[in-house]
C-alpha positions in Angstrom: -30.0 1.2 36.7 -27.5 1.1 33.8 -24.2 -0.7 34.5 -23.0 -1.2 31.0 -23.5 1.5 28.4 -22.5 0.9 24.7 -21.7 4.0 22.6 -21.3 3.7 18.9 -18.7 6.2 17.6 -17.8 6.9 14.0 -15.9 10.2 14.4 -19.0 12.3 13.7 -20.2 15.2 15.8 -23.4 13.4 16.7 -21.5 10.3 17.8 -19.4 12.4 20.2 -22.6 14.1 21.5 -23.9 10.6 22.2 -20.6 9.8 24.1 -21.0 13.0 26.1 -24.5 11.9 27.1 -23.2 8.4 28.1 -20.6 10.1 30.3 -23.3 12.1 32.1 -25.1 8.8 32.7 -22.0 7.1 33.9 -21.4 9.8 36.5 -24.9 9.3 37.8 -24.9 5.5 37.8 -21.2 4.4 38.1 -21.6 2.5 34.8 -18.9 1.1 32.5 -18.8 2.6 29.0 -18.0 0.5 26.0 -17.1 2.5 22.9 -17.5 0.6 19.6 -16.6 1.6 16.0 -17.8 -0.6 13.3 -16.3 -0.5 9.8 -17.9 -2.1 6.8 -16.0 -5.2 5.7 -15.1 -5.2 2.0 -15.4 -8.4 0.1 -12.6 -9.4 -2.3 -15.0 -8.4 -5.1 -15.5 -4.9 -3.7 -11.8 -4.5 -3.2 -11.2 -5.6 -6.8 -13.5 -2.8 -8.0 -11.1 -0.1 -6.8 -9.6 2.2 -9.4 -6.2 1.5 -7.9 -5.1 -2.1 -7.7 -3.4 -2.8 -4.3 -0.7 -5.5 -4.2 -2.7 -7.3 -1.5 -6.4 -7.6 -1.5 -6.8 -7.2 2.3 -5.6 -3.6 2.2 -9.0 -1.9 2.2 -10.1 -3.8 5.4 -6.7 -3.1 7.0 -6.9 0.6 6.3 -10.5 0.8 7.6 -9.6 -1.2 10.7 -6.8 1.1 11.5 -9.0 4.2 10.9 -11.6 2.7 13.2 -9.0 2.1 15.9 -7.9 5.7 15.6 -11.5 6.8 16.1 -12.0 4.6 19.2 -8.7 5.7 20.7 -9.5 9.4 20.1 -13.0 8.9 21.7 -11.4 7.2 24.7 -9.0 10.1 25.2 -11.9 12.6 24.9 -14.0 10.6 27.3 -11.3 10.5 29.9 -10.7 14.3 29.5 -14.4 14.8 30.3 -14.1 12.7 33.5 -15.2 9.3 32.3 -13.8 6.3 34.1 -14.1 2.6 33.2 -14.0 3.2 29.4 -13.2 0.3 27.0 -12.9 0.5 23.2 -13.7 -2.1 20.6 -13.4 -2.2 16.8 -15.6 -4.6 14.8 -16.2 -5.3 11.1 -19.6 -5.8 9.5 -22.9 -4.1 9.0 -23.0 -1.5 11.7 -26.5 -2.0 13.0 -26.2 -5.7 13.2 -22.8 -5.7 14.8 -23.9 -3.1 17.4 -27.0 -5.1 18.4 -25.0 -8.4 18.5 -22.2 -6.9 20.5 -24.7 -5.4 23.0 -26.3 -8.8 23.5 -22.9 -10.6 23.9 -21.7 -8.0 26.5 -25.1 -7.9 28.3 -25.3 -4.1 27.8 -28.1 -2.2 29.6 -28.2 0.8 27.2 -27.1 1.6 23.7 -26.4 5.3 23.0 -26.1 6.5 19.4 -25.9 9.7 17.5 -28.7 10.6 15.1 -28.1 11.3 11.5 -27.9 15.0 11.8 -28.5 15.9 8.2 -31.7 13.9 7.8 -35.1 14.4 9.4 -36.7 11.6 11.3 -39.0 10.8 8.4 -36.0 10.6 5.9 -34.0 8.5 8.4 -36.9 6.0 8.5 -37.1 5.8 4.7 -33.3 5.5 4.3 -33.0 3.0 7.2 -30.4 4.8 9.2 -28.2 2.9 11.7 -29.9 4.4 14.7 -33.4 3.4 13.5 -32.3 -0.1 12.7 -30.5 -0.5 16.1 -33.5 0.9 17.9 -35.8 -1.6 16.2 -33.6 -4.7 16.8 -32.0 -4.1 20.2 -33.2 -6.0 23.2 -32.2 -3.2 25.6 -33.1 0.5 25.7 -31.6 2.7 22.9 -31.0 6.4 23.4 -30.6 8.4 20.2 -28.9 11.7 20.8 
């Protein structure tokens, strides 16, 4: 049923729970897992607002990109330790919900798996517009919020 499963990871416990659920599904369906970590791109204006002035203005994005790569690599290692096969990792910049939905469409993903915002109730998440709610409302494929 599911051949390509996209899991959004951000280093949180809930994102790793989502990954665990995707691994369970992979074992049942022989699916490929795509792990994605999306970091927010900082404009030059946002970078200039920093208390400390970096020598180069691309440093915030570079640091965030490296951190996102670390998260994806850590998630891939954990997934393989738990028996996952066919796991690929990706790092993208942008608004997380939009990037996740666009990536899912580009890769023809069958299922998106996301962690919920563990500290907010469903009602608060709707009011705050959490990533999981925005992805669920925009995605063209099924979305599983764990």
